C-alpha positions as CSV (number, residue, x, y, z in Angstrom):
1,Q,0.0,0.0,0.0
2,V,1.4,3.3,-1.1
3,Q,1.4,5.8,1.9
4,L,2.5,9.3,2.8
5,V,2.6,10.2,6.5
6,E,3.0,13.7,7.8
7,S,4.3,14.5,11.3
8,G,5.6,17.3,13.4
9,G,2.5,19.4,13.8
10,G,1.4,20.9,17.1
11,L,0.5,24.1,19.0
12,V,3.0,27.0,18.9
13,Q,2.9,30.7,19.6
14,P,3.2,33.4,17.0
15,G,6.8,33.9,15.9
16,D,7.8,30.3,16.7
17,S,9.2,27.8,14.3
18,L,8.1,24.3,13.5
19,R,9.4,21.5,11.1
20,L,7.0,19.2,9.4
21,S,8.1,15.9,7.9
22,C,6.5,13.7,5.2
23,T,7.7,10.2,4.8
24,A,6.8,7.8,2.0
25,S,6.4,4.0,2.3
26,R,6.3,1.4,-0.5
27,F,7.6,3.7,-3.2
28,R,10.7,5.8,-3.9
29,L,9.9,9.3,-3.2
30,D,12.9,10.5,-5.1
31,L,10.9,9.8,-8.3
32,Y,8.2,12.3,-7.4
33,S,7.9,16.0,-7.0
34,I,6.3,17.0,-3.7
35,G,3.8,19.7,-2.7
36,W,2.8,20.9,0.7
37,F,-0.8,22.1,1.1
38,R,-2.9,23.4,3.9
39,Q,-6.5,23.7,4.7
40,A,-8.1,25.8,7.5
41,P,-11.7,25.2,8.7
42,G,-14.1,26.9,6.3
43,K,-11.4,27.6,3.7
44,E,-10.3,25.8,0.5
45,R,-7.1,23.9,0.3
46,E,-4.2,25.9,-0.8
47,G,-0.6,25.1,-2.0
48,V,2.2,26.5,0.1
49,A,5.4,24.9,-1.1
50,Y,6.7,22.7,-3.8
51,I,9.9,20.8,-4.7
52,T,11.0,18.7,-7.6
53,S,12.1,15.1,-7.3
54,S,15.8,15.9,-7.1
55,G,15.4,19.0,-5.0
56,S,16.9,21.2,-7.8
57,S,13.9,23.5,-7.9
58,A,11.4,24.8,-5.4
59,D,8.6,27.3,-5.2
60,Y,6.4,28.9,-2.6
61,A,3.1,30.7,-2.2
62,D,3.6,34.4,-1.7
63,S,2.1,34.2,1.8
64,V,5.0,32.0,3.0
65,K,8.0,33.2,1.0
66,G,10.9,34.0,3.2
67,R,9.4,32.1,6.2
68,F,9.0,28.5,4.9
69,T,11.6,26.3,3.4
70,V,10.9,23.0,1.7
71,S,13.7,20.4,1.5
72,R,14.1,16.7,1.0
73,D,16.4,13.9,2.1
74,N,15.9,11.3,-0.6
75,S,18.1,8.8,1.2
76,K,15.5,8.8,4.0
77,N,12.5,9.0,1.7
78,T,11.5,12.1,3.5
79,I,10.4,15.7,2.7
80,Y,10.5,18.6,5.2
81,L,8.8,21.9,5.6
82,Q,10.6,24.2,7.9
83,M,8.3,27.0,9.1
84,S,9.6,30.1,10.8
85,S,8.0,33.3,12.0
86,L,4.7,31.5,12.3
87,K,1.5,33.6,12.2
88,P,-2.1,32.8,13.4
89,E,-3.0,32.7,9.7
90,D,-0.8,29.7,9.2
91,T,-3.1,27.6,11.4
92,A,-4.4,24.7,9.3
93,V,-4.1,21.0,8.6
94,Y,-1.0,20.5,6.5
95,Y,-0.8,17.8,3.8
96,C,2.0,16.5,1.6
97,A,1.3,15.2,-1.9
98,A,3.4,13.3,-4.4
99,D,3.3,13.8,-8.2
100,R,5.0,11.7,-10.8
101,H,6.2,14.6,-12.9
102,Q,9.8,14.6,-11.6
103,S,11.2,17.8,-13.0
104,H,8.4,20.3,-13.1
105,L,5.7,21.5,-10.6
106,G,2.8,22.4,-12.9
107,A,0.5,19.6,-11.8
108,L,1.1,20.2,-8.1
109,K,0.4,23.9,-8.5
110,Y,-3.0,23.0,-9.9
111,G,-3.6,20.8,-6.9
112,L,-3.1,17.5,-8.8
113,A,-1.1,14.7,-7.4
114,D,-0.9,10.9,-7.4
115,Y,-0.8,10.4,-3.6
116,W,-1.9,12.4,-0.6
117,G,-1.1,12.1,3.1
118,Q,-3.6,12.3,5.9
119,G,-2.4,15.7,7.3
120,T,-1.0,17.1,10.5
121,Q,-2.5,19.9,12.5
122,V,-0.6,23.1,13.0
123,T,-2.1,25.6,15.4
124,V,-0.5,29.1,15.9
125,S,-2.0,30.9,18.9
126,S,-1.0,33.0,21.8
């Protein structure tokens, strides 16, 4: 069974940092581009960060540029989302998704992917 599992979410205060992880099982994640998405209650899912299969290219939503960094360790079949200077507006369930297009991010940016994780809750509150 192909599976993506997110971890690292939790409750933090504004200005804090948090690192999310996404680990794949039963397939080689280095053959897939990855997107990080989030969804808050009452809002639509939005893409926040993307990275190609080799890690050679990455892109971010304007709302998180300069604060979030996506990276991957293909030897561990794991992708990370390092989040800094967190704001209450960042509160959401965060999902990772894998897309078979290895060297471009177009499908992910349209919200299309082959596999989705179950999500991890991030809450930013004082």
